[in-house]
Backbone bond lengths (Angstrom), bond angles and torsions (degrees), N, CA, C in turn:
res aa  C-N    CA-C-N  psi(-1)  N-CA   C-N-CA  omega(-1)  CA-C   N-CA-C  phi
1 M - - - 1.445 - - 1.528 109.19 -
2 S 1.321 117.25 137.01 1.460 120.21 178.60 1.520 110.12 -90.87
3 A 1.309 114.81 157.23 1.461 120.76 -178.02 1.525 110.15 -75.47
4 T 1.316 115.17 147.05 1.454 122.76 173.97 1.522 107.67 -97.17
5 I 1.323 116.74 128.87 1.458 121.72 177.84 1.526 107.31 -97.97
6 R 1.342 116.18 127.80 1.463 120.08 -179.86 1.522 109.37 -145.81
7 A 1.319 114.89 165.34 1.462 119.99 178.43 1.527 110.27 -63.48
8 M 1.307 115.81 139.58 1.465 121.90 176.92 1.523 109.01 -77.56
9 T 1.318 115.84 142.07 1.459 121.72 172.48 1.527 108.16 -123.19
10 I 1.297 116.27 166.33 1.464 119.56 179.36 1.530 111.14 -64.82
11 D 1.315 117.48 -22.61 1.470 120.51 175.97 1.528 112.18 -64.65
12 D 1.319 117.17 -18.76 1.468 122.34 178.22 1.522 112.56 -83.87
13 Y 1.311 117.42 -7.41 1.464 121.50 -169.46 1.533 113.59 -52.10
14 D 1.323 118.66 -51.93 1.470 119.93 -175.50 1.528 111.87 -61.17
15 S 1.314 116.94 -41.21 1.471 120.49 179.21 1.519 111.26 -68.42
16 V 1.335 117.20 -39.71 1.458 120.77 178.54 1.527 110.19 -66.38
17 K 1.321 116.73 -42.71 1.471 120.18 178.79 1.528 110.39 -61.48
18 D 1.327 117.71 -41.23 1.471 120.84 176.41 1.531 110.27 -60.26
19 L 1.328 116.65 -40.39 1.462 120.78 178.21 1.525 110.44 -63.65
20 W 1.334 117.59 -44.58 1.459 120.83 179.51 1.522 111.16 -54.31
21 Y 1.323 117.15 -40.87 1.465 120.61 -178.05 1.528 113.11 -69.21
22 K 1.327 117.88 -15.54 1.461 121.18 179.20 1.521 113.17 -86.10
23 I 1.324 117.26 -12.15 1.458 121.18 -170.75 1.531 111.21 -93.22
24 K 1.331 116.45 127.04 1.464 121.74 176.50 1.531 109.14 -82.67
25 G 1.333 116.91 148.20 1.454 121.18 -179.96 1.510 112.87 76.13
26 F 1.301 116.27 24.66 1.458 123.54 -170.68 1.521 107.73 -131.92
27 A 1.310 117.85 145.49 1.464 120.02 179.11 1.525 109.93 -136.39
28 I 1.311 115.65 140.25 1.459 120.47 173.44 1.521 107.81 -124.25
29 R 1.323 115.38 156.27 1.458 121.28 -177.79 1.521 108.91 -117.16
30 S 1.322 115.91 139.37 1.464 120.61 -175.18 1.525 112.61 -60.20
31 I 1.324 118.32 -37.79 1.468 120.00 -178.40 1.522 110.80 -80.09
32 D 1.335 117.27 -55.06 1.465 121.47 -176.08 1.517 112.84 -63.83
33 D 1.300 117.40 -31.38 1.455 121.16 -174.76 1.524 113.55 -107.11
34 S 1.322 115.81 18.14 1.466 119.53 174.48 1.520 109.19 -70.10
35 K 1.300 116.54 162.88 1.467 120.67 179.60 1.529 110.50 -59.11
36 E 1.309 117.19 -39.66 1.467 121.13 -179.60 1.522 111.21 -64.95
37 S 1.315 117.60 -43.51 1.469 121.11 179.75 1.527 111.73 -67.09
38 I 1.316 116.70 -40.84 1.462 119.97 178.59 1.527 110.19 -66.93
39 A 1.335 117.82 -38.24 1.472 120.81 177.07 1.526 109.84 -60.57
40 R 1.314 117.47 -42.42 1.468 121.82 178.95 1.536 110.25 -64.03
41 F 1.323 116.60 -42.54 1.464 121.31 179.36 1.529 110.63 -63.66
42 L 1.323 116.94 -45.82 1.468 120.53 -179.54 1.527 111.01 -64.60
43 D 1.319 117.07 -37.74 1.458 120.83 178.83 1.532 110.91 -65.95
44 R 1.314 116.43 -40.13 1.465 121.06 -179.37 1.526 112.04 -71.74
45 N 1.303 117.70 -29.36 1.472 123.69 -176.09 1.530 109.94 -121.56
46 Q 1.294 116.61 57.34 1.462 121.66 -172.08 1.529 113.20 -58.88
47 G 1.322 114.66 126.20 1.454 122.37 175.09 1.513 115.62 82.56
48 S 1.329 118.85 -5.40 1.468 120.97 -176.19 1.530 113.03 -84.53
49 S 1.307 117.62 -36.94 1.465 121.35 -179.69 1.525 109.01 -77.68
50 V 1.328 116.11 147.95 1.466 119.99 -174.87 1.519 112.53 -133.77
51 V 1.314 113.82 160.23 1.459 122.36 167.47 1.521 107.87 -128.83
52 A 1.316 114.80 154.89 1.458 122.04 171.63 1.524 105.72 -109.49
53 E 1.305 115.49 127.38 1.468 120.83 -175.88 1.524 109.40 -121.48
54 E 1.319 114.82 135.55 1.457 121.13 178.04 1.523 108.69 -139.92
55 D 1.306 116.02 125.86 1.475 121.70 -178.82 1.525 111.44 53.45
56 G 1.342 116.92 39.91 1.456 121.72 177.56 1.522 114.54 75.94
57 R 1.312 117.07 8.61 1.464 121.48 -177.30 1.532 109.88 -121.22
58 I 1.319 117.29 135.81 1.458 121.14 177.93 1.524 109.10 -77.60
59 V 1.351 114.81 122.85 1.463 121.11 -177.33 1.532 112.14 -117.43
60 G 1.331 116.88 -0.74 1.458 120.72 177.95 1.515 109.99 -161.47
61 A 1.329 116.04 157.18 1.463 119.75 179.76 1.527 110.40 -160.18
62 I 1.327 115.11 149.67 1.469 122.27 172.48 1.522 107.94 -143.10
63 L 1.318 116.40 130.39 1.459 121.54 167.25 1.518 105.70 -88.84
64 C 1.328 117.00 126.53 1.454 122.01 -176.03 1.521 109.17 -134.45
65 G 1.312 116.33 132.59 1.451 120.05 178.06 1.514 111.12 -157.39
66 H 1.319 115.85 -178.39 1.458 120.14 178.53 1.520 110.42 -152.01
67 D 1.328 114.39 164.26 1.459 120.93 179.56 1.524 111.97 -108.20
68 G 1.326 116.59 12.43 1.456 121.52 -177.32 1.515 112.61 100.61
69 R 1.330 117.07 -19.08 1.463 122.25 178.92 1.521 112.06 -119.94
70 R 1.308 116.12 -46.01 1.459 121.39 -173.59 1.513 109.90 -132.07
71 G 1.308 114.59 136.62 1.456 119.99 175.88 1.511 110.24 -87.12
72 C 1.317 116.13 160.75 1.453 120.96 177.32 1.524 109.40 -145.18
73 L 1.308 115.64 138.41 1.459 122.18 175.11 1.519 108.16 -104.59
74 Y 1.312 115.16 134.26 1.460 122.26 179.47 1.530 109.15 -126.93
75 H 1.300 115.89 148.22 1.467 122.39 171.38 1.529 112.60 51.41
76 V 1.317 115.58 49.11 1.463 120.99 176.80 1.525 107.57 -75.39
77 C 1.316 116.90 120.01 1.461 118.27 -178.94 1.523 112.24 -152.47
78 V 1.327 113.73 147.94 1.463 122.65 173.98 1.522 106.66 -131.16
79 D 1.309 115.46 134.45 1.462 121.22 177.20 1.530 108.88 -50.33
80 P 1.334 117.85 131.57 1.471 120.40 -178.47 1.530 113.94 -52.65
81 E 1.319 117.89 -31.83 1.468 120.70 -179.62 1.528 112.86 -74.81
82 H 1.333 117.62 -9.51 1.463 121.37 -176.04 1.531 112.85 -118.50
83 R 1.303 117.51 13.24 1.459 121.21 -178.25 1.527 111.86 -78.31
84 R 1.340 113.90 164.99 1.477 123.30 177.14 1.528 111.61 66.23
85 R 1.341 115.27 30.42 1.464 120.33 178.67 1.533 111.33 -126.05
86 G 1.327 117.58 7.81 1.459 120.95 177.95 1.514 115.16 88.77
87 I 1.340 117.60 3.65 1.469 120.90 -178.62 1.523 110.83 -65.46
88 G 1.325 117.05 -48.25 1.463 120.44 -179.96 1.516 111.60 -59.67
89 K 1.309 116.63 -47.07 1.462 120.90 -179.62 1.534 110.58 -62.48
90 S 1.320 117.95 -42.20 1.472 120.87 178.32 1.523 111.66 -62.07
91 M 1.329 116.39 -40.11 1.470 119.25 177.57 1.521 110.98 -65.80
92 V 1.331 117.08 -42.49 1.462 121.00 179.72 1.529 109.97 -61.47
93 V 1.322 117.76 -44.82 1.466 121.58 178.89 1.527 110.09 -59.70
94 H 1.319 117.54 -44.02 1.473 121.25 178.63 1.527 110.19 -58.53
95 C 1.326 116.75 -45.82 1.466 121.08 179.65 1.523 111.11 -64.16
96 M 1.324 117.37 -42.72 1.457 120.50 -179.13 1.528 111.10 -64.63
97 Q 1.324 117.24 -38.91 1.465 120.52 177.10 1.522 110.82 -66.10
98 S 1.309 116.65 -38.02 1.464 121.04 177.67 1.525 110.67 -63.64
99 L 1.331 116.49 -44.31 1.462 120.60 178.53 1.528 110.95 -64.87
100 Q 1.311 116.03 -42.65 1.459 120.23 -179.94 1.533 110.76 -61.61
101 A 1.322 117.05 -38.36 1.468 121.41 177.85 1.531 111.26 -63.95
102 E 1.333 116.91 -24.25 1.469 122.32 177.96 1.529 111.78 -89.12
103 G 1.351 117.57 3.21 1.452 121.10 179.72 1.517 114.27 84.75
104 I 1.318 116.91 14.85 1.466 121.91 179.55 1.524 108.09 -91.95
105 N 1.345 117.31 131.20 1.463 119.03 -178.27 1.524 114.07 -120.15
106 K 1.314 117.38 8.01 1.465 120.64 176.66 1.524 107.99 -141.28
107 V 1.304 115.85 137.01 1.464 120.32 -178.74 1.524 109.00 -136.05
108 S 1.321 115.49 144.68 1.456 120.54 179.98 1.520 109.63 -134.37
109 L 1.313 114.67 171.77 1.455 121.30 176.01 1.502 108.46 -157.31
110 I 1.299 115.37 166.75 1.456 122.04 176.20 1.519 107.44 -121.15
111 A 1.324 115.90 129.35 1.461 121.22 175.19 1.525 107.66 -123.07
112 F 1.304 116.63 130.73 1.460 120.09 177.49 1.524 110.10 -59.74
113 T 1.320 116.70 140.47 1.463 120.58 -177.58 1.527 111.82 -61.90
114 K 1.316 117.54 -29.04 1.468 120.79 -179.65 1.528 112.88 -83.24
115 N 1.322 117.68 -1.88 1.463 122.10 -179.56 1.534 108.70 -88.13
116 D 1.323 116.07 76.67 1.464 121.47 -175.78 1.524 112.63 -59.46
117 I 1.314 117.22 -42.23 1.463 120.68 -178.84 1.522 110.47 -64.79
118 G 1.330 116.61 -46.47 1.456 120.42 179.10 1.519 112.27 -63.10
119 N 1.320 117.20 -44.80 1.461 120.62 179.94 1.526 111.64 -64.03
120 A 1.314 117.46 -38.38 1.469 120.79 176.34 1.528 110.30 -64.42
121 F 1.321 117.68 -39.36 1.471 121.96 178.73 1.525 110.22 -60.09
122 W 1.335 117.59 -49.92 1.463 120.52 -177.54 1.521 111.46 -62.35
123 K 1.305 116.96 -40.45 1.463 120.51 177.93 1.530 110.33 -64.34
124 E 1.322 116.23 -43.29 1.465 121.91 -177.94 1.533 112.27 -61.89
125 I 1.336 117.90 -35.50 1.466 118.90 -177.52 1.528 112.67 -95.12
126 G 1.343 116.44 12.16 1.451 119.97 168.64 1.516 117.96 94.22
127 W 1.332 117.78 13.98 1.468 119.26 177.24 1.515 109.11 -80.84
128 T 1.323 116.81 151.66 1.456 123.01 -177.51 1.522 110.64 -102.45
129 K 1.310 115.66 127.04 1.463 120.82 175.14 1.519 108.17 -79.16
130 R 1.314 117.23 126.35 1.463 121.80 -179.05 1.524 109.28 -84.30
131 E 1.294 115.88 130.77 1.459 122.28 176.53 1.531 110.70 -113.81
132 D 1.347 116.51 -2.69 1.456 121.24 -170.97 1.524 114.42 -101.05
133 L 1.318 117.65 10.81 1.451 118.88 179.10 1.513 110.68 -147.27
134 N 1.303 114.55 163.05 1.457 122.13 175.37 1.513 107.59 -111.31
135 Y 1.300 116.52 144.71 1.456 122.75 178.50 1.522 107.27 -102.20
136 Y 1.325 116.61 126.06 1.457 121.64 179.29 1.512 109.47 -116.22
137 D 1.320 115.76 151.78 1.456 122.21 -176.25 1.522 108.81 -137.46
138 F 1.304 116.85 143.76 1.461 122.10 175.45 1.515 107.33 -143.62
139 T 1.312 117.33 123.51 1.451 121.87 -179.26 1.517 109.69 -84.01
140 L 1.330 115.51 121.93 1.461 121.14 179.92 1.521 110.38 -86.51
141 N 1.298 115.04 101.62 1.456 120.95 168.94 1.531 105.89 -142.08
142 T 1.296 117.71 163.69 1.470 121.49 -172.83 1.521 111.49 -55.48
143 E 1.317 117.52 -45.48 1.460 120.40 -178.44 1.524 111.66 -60.99
144 N 1.324 117.92 -46.31 1.466 120.73 -179.71 1.515 111.95 -66.16
145 I 1.316 117.81 -40.28 1.452 120.21 -179.42 1.527 110.12 -66.30
146 V 1.338 117.80 -43.91 1.457 121.43 179.08 1.529 109.75 -63.12
147 N 1.331 118.07 -44.42 1.472 121.33 179.32 1.527 110.85 -62.77
148 F 1.292 117.51 -36.77 1.464 122.07 -179.16 1.528 110.38 -69.46
149 I 1.294 117.87 -40.60 1.475 123.13 -177.33 1.523 111.04 -70.91
150 E 1.307 118.11 -39.37 1.473 121.78 -174.54 1.494 113.90 -69.78
């Protein structure tokens, strides 16, 4: 049986979170990936994030959204027992079509350098690794903002 790709809802959260914990080379954050934060993300990007479901079980997921200019894929994952069957590629295509319908024509993602399987997947399906920029991160919390301002 092939997986069904459908829009993710907040009702999928517990199953998706369980899937995230099964993936090697993957990291989740307690604040950003809490049920409340994911609900806010799904509400802001309605219909863009997807899950792959097989026999009533979630075997893949992607958080997908955009800022009005550029789309971004987050937490792209397929259960290790269900890989190499086109599930990841089907989910990516669904997300790209969703972004395109919103008028977005460029999409990016971040893959950890130690995530060999994920990096091989992106290369295999034709994504380009950028070597011409640096990625910077700043955690917004009261302590960091106050320290930055002072």
